[in-house]
C-alpha positions in Angstrom: 5.1 15.8 -20.7 5.1 17.7 -17.4 7.9 16.0 -15.3 8.2 19.2 -13.1 4.8 18.3 -11.2 5.7 17.7 -7.6 4.4 15.1 -5.3 4.6 14.9 -1.7 6.6 11.9 -0.4 7.3 10.9 3.2 9.8 8.0 2.7 11.8 6.3 0.1 13.1 2.9 0.7 15.7 0.9 -1.2 16.0 -2.9 -1.2 12.4 -3.4 -0.4 11.4 -7.1 -0.8 7.7 -6.9 0.2 6.1 -4.6 -2.0 6.2 -6.4 -5.4 8.5 -9.0 -7.1 12.2 -8.7 -6.6 14.2 -5.8 -5.0 12.4 -2.6 -5.2 12.6 1.0 -4.7 9.3 1.7 -2.9 8.3 5.3 -2.6 5.6 6.2 -0.1 3.3 9.2 -0.9 1.5 11.2 1.8 -2.1 11.7 1.9 -5.0 9.2 2.0 -8.8 9.5 2.0 -9.3 6.5 4.1 -8.9 6.1 8.1 -8.3 2.3 8.4 -8.5 1.6 12.2 -5.3 -0.7 11.8 -3.3 1.3 9.6 0.4 1.1 10.4 1.4 4.4 8.7 -0.5 7.3 10.4 2.2 9.5 9.3 0.9 9.2 5.8 -2.8 10.5 6.6 -2.3 14.1 6.2 -1.8 15.8 2.7 0.7 18.3 4.2 4.1 18.1 5.6 3.9 17.6 9.5 6.4 17.2 12.4 6.7 14.7 15.0 9.0 14.6 18.1 11.6 11.9 18.1 14.0 10.7 20.9 17.5 9.5 20.1 19.7 7.8 22.5 23.5 7.6 22.2 24.9 5.8 25.2 23.6 7.6 28.3 22.6 10.6 26.5 19.3 11.2 24.8 18.4 13.9 22.4 15.0 15.1 21.5 14.7 15.9 17.8 11.9 17.5 15.7 11.5 15.5 12.4 9.7 16.8 9.2 7.6 14.1 7.8 6.9 14.8 4.0 9.0 16.4 1.3 8.0 17.5 -2.1 9.9 15.9 -5.3 9.6 16.3 -8.9 9.1 13.2 -11.0 12.6 13.7 -12.3 14.1 13.8 -8.9 12.4 10.4 -8.0 13.1 8.7 -11.3 16.9 9.7 -11.0 17.0 8.0 -7.5 15.2 4.8 -9.1 17.4 4.7 -12.0 20.5 4.2 -9.8 19.1 0.8 -8.7 18.7 -0.6 -12.0 21.6 -3.0 -11.6 19.7 -4.5 -8.4 16.3 -4.6 -10.5 18.0 -6.5 -13.3 19.3 -9.1 -11.1 16.2 -9.7 -9.1 13.3 -8.7 -11.6 12.5 -5.8 -9.3 11.6 -2.2 -9.9 9.7 0.7 -8.5 6.6 0.5 -6.3 4.6 3.6 -5.4 2.8 3.2 -1.9 1.2 5.5 0.6 -0.9 6.7 1.9 -2.8 6.4 -1.2 -0.6 7.1 -4.2 -3.7 7.5 -6.6 -4.7 10.7 -4.6 -1.6 12.1 -6.4 -2.4 10.5 -9.5 -0.7 12.8 -12.0 2.6 12.7 -10.2 2.3 9.0 -10.0 1.7 8.7 -13.7 4.8 10.9 -14.6 6.9 8.8 -12.3 5.9 5.5 -13.6 6.0 6.7 -17.2 9.5 7.7 -17.1 10.3 4.6 -14.9 9.0 2.4 -17.8 10.9 4.5 -20.4 14.1 3.5 -18.5 12.9 -0.3 -18.7 11.9 -0.4 -15.0 9.1 -2.6 -13.8 6.4 -0.5 -12.2 4.0 -1.4 -9.4 1.2 0.5 -7.5 0.1 -0.4 -4.1 -3.4 1.0 -3.7 -6.8 0.7 -1.6 -8.6 1.3 -4.7 -10.3 4.5 -3.6 -9.9 6.9 -6.4 -11.7 8.2 -9.5 -11.6 5.5 -12.1 -10.3 8.1 -14.6 -7.2 8.4 -12.4 -6.7 4.8 -11.9 -7.3 4.1 -15.7 -4.6 6.6 -16.7 -2.0 5.4 -14.1 -2.9 1.7 -15.3 -1.6 2.5 -18.6 2.0 2.8 -17.1 1.6 0.2 -14.3 2.8 -3.4 -14.7 1.2 -4.5 -11.4 -1.2 -3.5 -8.8 -1.0 -4.5 -5.4 -5.0 -4.1 -4.4 -6.2 -3.9 -0.9 -9.5 -5.8 0.0 -10.4 -5.1 3.5 -14.1 -5.6 4.2 -16.8 -7.0 1.9 -19.7 -5.4 3.7 -20.1 -1.7 2.7 -21.4 -0.6 6.3 -18.6 -2.4 8.0 -16.0 -1.0 5.7 -17.3 2.5 6.4 -17.2 2.0 10.0 -13.6 0.6 10.1 -12.1 2.9 7.1 -14.4 5.9 7.2 -15.7 5.2 3.5 -17.8 2.5 1.9 -16.4 0.1 -0.6 -18.5 0.9 -3.5 -15.8 2.7 -5.6 -13.2 0.3 -4.5 -15.1 -2.9 -5.8 -16.2 -0.9 -9.0 -12.7 -0.1 -9.7 -11.3 -3.6 -9.2 -14.0 -5.2 -11.6 -13.0 -2.6 -14.3 -9.3 -3.0 -13.6 -9.4 -6.9 -14.3 -9.9 -6.2 -17.9 -6.8 -4.2 -18.3 -3.4 -5.5 -19.3 -1.7 -4.9 -16.1 -1.2 -7.6 -13.5 -3.1 -7.8 -10.2 -2.3 -9.1 -6.9 -4.9 -8.9 -4.0 -3.7 -8.0 -0.5 -5.9 -8.8 2.6 -5.2 -7.4 6.0 -6.0 -9.9 8.8 -7.1 -8.0 11.9 -8.8 -10.2 14.5 -12.4 -9.9 15.0 -12.6 -7.2 12.1 -11.4 -8.5 8.7 -10.9 -12.2 9.6 -14.5 -13.2 10.5 -16.1 -15.8 8.7 -18.7 -13.7 7.1 -16.0 -11.2 5.8 -13.6 -13.7 4.6 -16.4 -15.5 2.6 -17.6 -12.2 1.3 -14.1 -11.3 0.1 -13.9 -14.8 -1.6 -17.2 -14.0 -3.5 -15.4 -10.8 -4.9 -12.2 -12.8 -5.7 -14.1 -15.3 -7.7 -14.9 -12.6 -10.2 -11.3 -12.4 -11.0 -10.6 -15.4 -13.1 -6.7 -16.2 -13.6 -5.7 -14.2 -10.4 -2.0 -14.7 -9.8 -1.6 -14.1 -6.2 -3.4 -13.2 -2.8 -1.2 -11.9 0.1 -2.7 -12.3 3.6 -1.1 -9.6 5.9 -1.2 -10.2 9.6 -1.7 -7.3 11.9 1.3 -6.0 13.7 1.8 -3.6 16.6 4.6 -1.7 15.0 2.4 1.6 14.6 1.6 2.2 18.4 4.7 4.4 18.9 3.8 6.4 15.7 0.2 7.2 16.9 1.7 8.3 20.3 4.4 10.6 18.4 1.8 12.2 16.2 -0.5 12.5 19.3 -3.3 10.6 17.4 -6.0 8.2 19.0 -5.3 4.6 18.2 -8.3 2.4 18.5 -6.3 -0.8 18.4 -4.0 0.2 21.2 -4.6 -3.2 23.0 -4.7 -5.3 20.1 -1.9 -8.0 20.1 0.0 -9.4 17.1 -2.1 -11.5 14.8 -1.5 -15.2 15.5 0.4 -16.8 12.5 -1.0 -20.1 13.1 -4.6 -18.5 12.5 -3.2 -16.8 9.4 -2.1 -20.2 8.2 -5.6 -21.7 8.6 -6.9 -18.8 6.6 -4.5 -19.5 4.0 -5.7 -22.8 3.5 -9.2 -21.9 3.3 -8.4 -19.8 0.2 -7.7 -22.9 -1.5 -7.2 -22.3 -5.4 -8.6 -18.8 -5.3 -5.3 -17.6 -6.9 -2.4 -19.4 -8.3 -0.3 -18.4 -5.3 -1.7 -17.5 -1.7 0.9 -16.3 0.9 1.0 -15.2 4.5 2.9 -11.8 4.9 3.3 -10.9 1.3 
């Protein structure tokens, strides 16, 4: 077992409560093959460490600092940090979540981290777009208790327009994943005029109908927190003028999903 393989990580957050059940340690991996127009983590795009300029203010003084985004860790180093939070996991039925970027783009590293986590009795979760070779997803599924699986756009052409890739492999992987032992939650971003159209929501419901016994759907309203990140990274942002998603509209969409899953939530 090669636990010395290194993964590129850009953030590790303790006491996370929106990335799976209970209190979790969420590890964010860098690198993503998609370019979703609404992505709120543009620092995750590149498969290499990068720099951004950050202004920090203390009273009347302002200091400009250069921050490196992305550090390499071995699987052992990640698991050592995660094990330290076991008392919190035990009290809340929490665990470790690997997110991104797209964590399955670093599938071997993810496998090693999750394997070691399970060996320590820790609940494991992967937050994925589903855009990965099936062989990688199948291997990682063997050490994953729960997948948080993003469904964005049902139409393959619209999916390619707004993410850079069509959704064929995503749907194929989802249909295969439903037969494995791991749990599955669906996550749907709500972006006004893009993912929340009647045609798209109806298309997503038809896909979800093929997932009998689905436990949970999370509707994730678009927020504007990413604007400053794109500016710091000097990246264009197509949704610069897009406002926060109306929560009352999200609640109506929630009602429209009815009994598509045992639980449907807004915000995760």
